[in-house]
N, C-alpha and C positions, 0 to 999 in steps of 0.2 A: 567443402565447407557448407554447413546448413544454410538454407535460404529461408527468409521470412517474408510473408506477404503482408505488406503494410497498406492499410486503407489510404486512399489518395488524400483524404481530408486531414490526415495527421502529418504535421511537419516535424521531422525528427532529426536528431543528431546522428545521421546515418548516411553513408554514401555507397554507391555501387561498387567502389573499389575496396570498401571495408576499412578505409584508413582512419576515419574519425571514430573516436570512442563513443560508446553509448552514453546517453544522459542518465545519470543515476539520481533517483529520488528516494526519500526515506519511506514515504507512505503513498500507496497507489492513488489516493484521492487527489494528490497534487498534480496528476496528469490530466485532470478534468479541465475542459475549456472554461475560460472566464464567462460567468453567467450573471448578468446584472439583475435578472428576475423581471417579472411583468409589472411590478409596482413602480410608482413614479417618484418615490422619495429620493433624496440624494444623500447617501451615507458613504463616508470615506472608509474604504476597506482595502485589503491587500490580497493578492492571489499569486500563486506560483506560475510563472510564465515559462513554459517548456522551450520556447525559442531563445530566451536570454539566459535561462538557468538561474534566474533570480526572482525574488518576491517583488512584485510591482504594485503600485497603487491603482485602484479603479473606483468607480462610483457605483454603489450597490443600490438597487431600487427599493429595498426594504422588505421584500418577501420572496419566498421560494429560492431560486438559484440552486447552488450545489455546495458540496463540502469544501471546495477550493475557494474559501472565503474566510478571511481572518480580520479581526479588528485591529491588530497591530502587525507591523513588519516582523517583530520578534516572535509572535505566535506562528506566523507563516514559516519563518526560518526554522523554528523548533520542530514543526511538523514535517517539513519538506526537504531540508538540506541534510545530506549524509555527512555525519561527523564521527570521528574516531571514538569520542566519548559517549556516543549514543548507541545503546545495544539494540540491534534489530531482531534479537532472537525470539521475542514474543509475537512477532508478526506472522501472519499466515503465509503459506506459499501463494505467490501471486504471479501468474503467467504473463500478465499485461495484455494490452489490446491487440498486439500484433499476432500473427498466426504462424510463427516459426516453430521449430521443434529442436530447440537448443538444450542439450542436457545440462542441468545445473543441480545444485543441492540447496536445501533449506533446513533450518533447525525446527523440528516438530516439538513445540513447547509441551504438548501433552505427554508424548512418549519419551521426551528428553533425549532424542537422538537425531542425527542428521539423516535426511532421506533425499532420494533423487526425485526430480520433477522435470517437466519440460517447460522451458521459458520461451515465450513468444518472440523475444528478440528486442523489445523496447519497453521502457517504463517498468511496471511491476513495482517492487519495493526493495529495501536494502537487505531483506532476508533472502539473499541470492548469492551463491558462492560457486565459483568455477570448479572447485575440487572439494571432495569430502574432507580433505585435510584442512583446507581453509575454514570450512564450516565448523569442524571440531575445535580448531584452535580459537575461533572467535566466540563460540557459544558454550564450550565445555573447557574453560581455562583450568590448567593444572592437571588435566587427565592425560594419562599415557594411553593412547588409543591403539597402539600397535605393539605386539609382543616382539621384542628385538630378536628372539630366536625363531620366529615364524617367517615364512617367505612373504615377500611383498604381495599385496593384493593387486590384481589388474585394475587399471583405471576404469572407473564406472561402477565398480562393485561396492556395495555399501559395507562399511566397517561397523561392527557392533562395539559399543563401549565395553570396557572391562567390567568385572563383576562388582567393583566398588560402586557405591551409590553415586549417581551423577550429581554434579553441582546444580542446585536448584536456582532457577531464575524467577524472582518474584515478578508477577505481572502487575504493572501499574497502568490502568487505563489513562489515555490522554487527558489533560486537564479539562478539556471541553466536556468530557463525559461526567465530570463531577459537579457541573453547574446545576442548580435547582431548576425544576420545571418553571417555565416562564411563558405565560400565554401571550404576552406582548401587549401593545397599546391600541390596536384597532378593534373594530366591531365585527370582523368576519369570524368564520368558524371553519377551519380546515383540519382534517385529520392528520396528525403528525405523530412522531414517536420520540420518546425521551428515554435516556438510560437512567435507571434508578440505582444508585450505588448501594443503597441499603439492601435491596433484593438481588442485585447483580443481574438484572434483566432489563430488556427494553419493553416499554409499555406505551400504549396509545394515549394521546391527550388532544385537546382541542386548542388549536393555535388561532390567534385573532387575525393574523395576516401581516403584521408588521411588528418590528421591535423584537423583544425576547432576547435569547442568547444562542450560543452555538450548539447547545445540547438539544437539538431540534432537527429531526431527520424526516425527509419525505417518505422514505421506505424503511420498513422494519429491518430489512437485510442490511441496509447501510449502517444503521445503528449498531447491529450485531457485529458487523465487520470492524467497525471503529472501536467498540468499547468492550466486547466480550471475548475473552481468551479462548474459550472452548467452542466457539462457533466454527463449524466445519462446513465449508461450501461444497456443493456438488458442481463440478466443473465439466465442461465438454471442450475438447479441442476440435475446432472446425477447420477443415482444410478445403480450400476452394481449388478445384482442379482446372477451372476455366473461368477467367474473369479478366477485367481490364485493369486491375490494380498493378502498380509498379513493383517489380521484384527488386529487393535489396539483399545484399549479403549481410548476415548477422555479424556482429563485432564482439 
């Protein structure tokens, strides 16, 4: 069974005997730690707690922080909880922060087919399937992916869709990406990024330091990952051969 190297700072739903199931989250940003930010305001917000598997309240300082920060519990649950009626097929492949090499499948929205990738063993997102059959059934409903007269493909081999056009999945950016640019209420000037739904791109703007809305990203890559369907990340899988991290079996 594959092993995953898990940083000691992460507390996960994982045990050495592999009995507990992995914690599933819908979007990778929900795995970020609670971050109140450096400012001193007191704003009631919600974040997804990976220890409890629920959206929990916290006090936000009013500036910076990270994307695991929601104005209402409903917004938090909509972004973070895996539900049967929420399609994950527009999300990118996301290996997660752990360093395992677990073969999984994801639906490539651009090519409209299921592809193999290596999952790190924890978190990631809901576009993550144990078999290509599960991926096809979830993201290409109504398609017959195997010719009944052909031999079965061995496990791990990618299956190509039939010649009929695949079912198209309309990409709808999360609601936070549709909010208008808002500089906020303070007098500072910080470089931030906002998604512009008119142009379909992330662009820089000057944030005042407090207030504003959730369409506000510290890094352009975070804005692109959250709001743009065609953004392709360059990833590296790093494997540590000698360290003091604890080894856990993947589940």
